[in-house]
N, C-alpha and C positions, 0 to 999 in steps of 0.2 A: 504493500500500500504506500509506503513512504518513498515517493519519487517526486521529481519536479512537476509531474502532471497530476498528482493525486491530492494536492492541498486545496485550500479554499481561497481562490484568488478574488480580487476586487474589493470593493468597500463593503464591509459587513457591519451592520448596525446592532449594537447592544441596546435592546429595547428597554425603555423605562417601564416600570410596573405601575400602572395607575391605581390610586387608592381613593376611597371616599374620605370625608373628614373624620369619620369614626374609626379609620384604619382598616376597614374592610376593602376587599378587592373591588375595583371598578372595571370588571371584565367587559362591560358594554362599551368601554372606550377603546379597547384594544383593536378591534377591526379597523377603525379609522386611522389609528397610529400605524398599523401595518400597511395599509393601502397607501398612506402618505409616503412612506419611505420606499415602498416597492415602485410607486409611480415615478420616483426619481431615478430608478435604474440601479438600485443597490443590488449586490450580488448574494447577500445572505443576511441572516439575523442570528443574534445570540439572545436567548431568553434566560432570565434568572442569573445573569452575571453580576458584576459589581454595580454597573449602572442600573440594573433591574432590581437591586437590593435583594438578591437571592439569599443572602445571609439572614434576612428578616422574614423569609417565607417558610411556613411549615410544609410538610409533605403534601397535604391536601391542596394547599394554595399553589404549590409548584405544579401539581398535576393539572389544576384548573387553568393556569396561565399557559402551560405548554399545549394543552389540548385546544384552547381557544386560538392560539397563534397558528397552530398546524391546520386547524379547520379553515382559517382564512387564507393561508399561503397555498394550500392545495398542491404542494410540490413545485411551485413556481421557482423557489429559491431554497437552498439548504437552510435548515434551522439547526443551530447548535444549542445545546443546553449547558448552562454554567453548572459546574460541579465544584464544591468546596468542602465546608465542614471543618471540624476540628479533630476528627478521627477517621481512620480508614473505613470502619464499618459505616459511618454516616455517609461518606463519599460514595461508597458502593451502593447504598440504598438510593441516593440521589441519581446515580448513573443508571441503575436498573429501572427506576421510575421513568427516566427519560427514554430509555429503550422501549418500554411499554407504550409510551405516548406516541412513538414513531419518529423521533428526531433523526437527523442525518449525521450528527456528529456531536462531540463534546468539547467544551473548553474547560480544562481541568487545572485548577489552582492548587498550590500547596496548602496543606491544612494550616489554619491560622492558630496562633497563640502558642502551640506546643513546641515550635522550633525544632523540627527533626534534623538529624544529621543528613548529609548527602546520601548515604547508603539507605537510611530509613525513608527518605523522601522518594528515592528511586523505587524501593520496594512497595511503597504506598501507591505510586503510579501504576506499577505492574499489576497490583491487585485489582485496581479499578479497570484496567484494560482487559484483564482476563474475565472479569465479570460481565463485560458488555460487548467486546469486539466491535467497537465503533471507531471510525476515524476520529482522532483526538488532537486538538491543539492545546499544548501546555500554556499556562498563563503565569508568566513571571512578573510578580508585582510584590516585591519584598516589603515595600512601605506599608502594605496592607496585611500581608501574611506573616511577616517577621523573618522570612527565610527565602533566599534565592534558589533558583534551579542552578546549582553550581556544577562543575564538571564531574564531580563524583556521581551526582544524581543523573546527569545527562548521559554519562558513559554507560550507565545501566539501562537506559530506556531509549536512547536516540535511534537505535537500529531496529526497535520493535516495529513491525509492519503497520501497527495501528497509529503510531505517532507520525503526524503529517506536518507539524509546524510548532513554533513557539511564539506566542504573543509576548513581545518585549515591552513592558511598561515600567522597567526599572529606572529609566532616565539615564542609564550608564551607556554612553555611546561606544565605549570600548568593547561592549559585548557583541556588537554587530560583527566586527571582524573575527572575534573569538568563535562565534556560532557558525559563521560562514566557513572559516578555515578548518574547524574541527569537526563540524557536523553537516556541512553543506550538501553532502551526498545523500543525506538521510532526512533532513527536515528543513522546512522553509522558515525564514525569519519574517514574522508578521509584525507590522508596525502597531504598537499599542501605546505610543507616546505622542499624542496629537501635536504638541508644540514642537516636537523634534521630527515630524514626519518627513520633511525634505531630506534629512540625513539618511533615513531608511530608503527612500526612493532612489537617492544617488547611489546607494549600495546595491540596488537591484530588487528591493522588496516590491512585490506586486499584490500584496494583501494588506489590508488596513482595517483592523477592528477599531473603529473610531468612536470614542465616547460621545462626541458632540454631533455625530452624523445624524442622530435622531432629530435634531433641530434643523440642520442644514444638509440634508442628504444629497441634493443635486450639486451643491457646491463641492462636497467631498468627492463625489463621482467625477466631477470635472477636473478637480485637482489631480486625482490619481491618473486619469486618462492623459492629462497634459504631461505629467511626469513620465508616463510610459512612452509617449511620443518622443519626448526629449531623450529618453534612454536609448530608444531605437536609433535616433540620429547620432548619438554618441557612439553607439556600437558601429554604425556605418563609418563614422570618422576614424574610429580606432582601426577598423579593418583596412581602410584606405591607407592610413599611416603605416600600419604594419606591412602592408604590401609594398609601399614605397621604401621602407627600411630594408625589406628583404632584397629588393632589387639593387639597393646600394650596398648590400653585404653587411648591414647592421643587425643588432640583436633586437627584434621587435617586441618580445613578450612583455618586458617591463613597461615600455611606453604604452602599449595597448591596454595593459591592466590599469595603469594610472588614469587613462582616459575614461575607462568604463566605470571604475569604482569610485575614484576621487574621494577617498575616505577623509573625514573631517580631522583636523589637527587637534582640535580642542574638545573637551568634554564638558558639558554643562547640564544641570538638572533644571526642569521646568520650575517656574516660581510657584505654580499651584498645580495640584493634581488635575489631570485632564479628564479622568474618568469619574468626575464627581457624580454622586448619586443624585437622582431627581425623583420627585414625587409629583404626580399630577392630581390635583384636587378636583 
C-alpha cells in the first residue's frame, strides 16, 4: 500500500464538529458544511480530528458524526477518521468504530499525556493497524500529544503497507528533509502546518491537511494547485539544466536536486497553532 501512488493527495479538510449551545451535536449542520467544502474541489475530509474536537466526543457521538458525513459524501471523496486517545485499547476501539462506519482511511495521532517511548509508540501504531487494515496517515503534533513520531517509532512502522503518509504539524522544518531522506520510499510527507505550507510545497509535498481549509476551501485548493504548477516548471528547468550540464561534461545531480527541492535554510515555528479547534453554535 505505501507507495507514491497510494497516499491521499490534494487538500483534505479536517471538518469542525458543530454543536448546539447545550453541547449536544448539531448533526443537521453537517450536510451543509460538507457540501460547502466539496463544492470547492477539496480532495478529502478528516472527521473527529483535532479541528473536529475528536478528543471531546464519546463513542456514540463519533459514530453519529462519521455516519452523517459518509451519508453525505457518498464516496465522492475519501473520508479519514481521526484516531487518538490516551491508551492503545481506546485507539483500537476508535479505529474499529471507524471501520464499521465505512471510512476510507485513518489519521492516527500519538496517545496524549502518557508520553510513550519511541518503541512503545511504534508498537501502539502497529496494534491499531492490525486491528483495522486501513490506509493510515500518522499525525505528528507533539505540542498536543506530548511526544513526536521520532525515528525509533518510525523505523518500526514506516514500511508497514498500511502506512501511507505522515501529517507534519510539529512546526520543525528540519523534519521535512529527515522524513524524505529516511522514509521517502515508504511514506509521503503531508503538510499539517498551515503557516509553513510553502516550505512543504517547495519540498514536493502534494497533500495538505489544512486546518483553516474548512473556512476557505477554494483558496486552499488554488494555493496547492499553483504550487504544483510551479513545481512542475521547476522540474522542467532542472531537467533542462541537467541536460545542459551533461553535454558540457559537468556533474548535474546536485544542481538539479537544489532546483527541485530548494530546502529552507532556517527553521521557525508558527506564532499560533494553525489547527485551532472550532465550534459552530
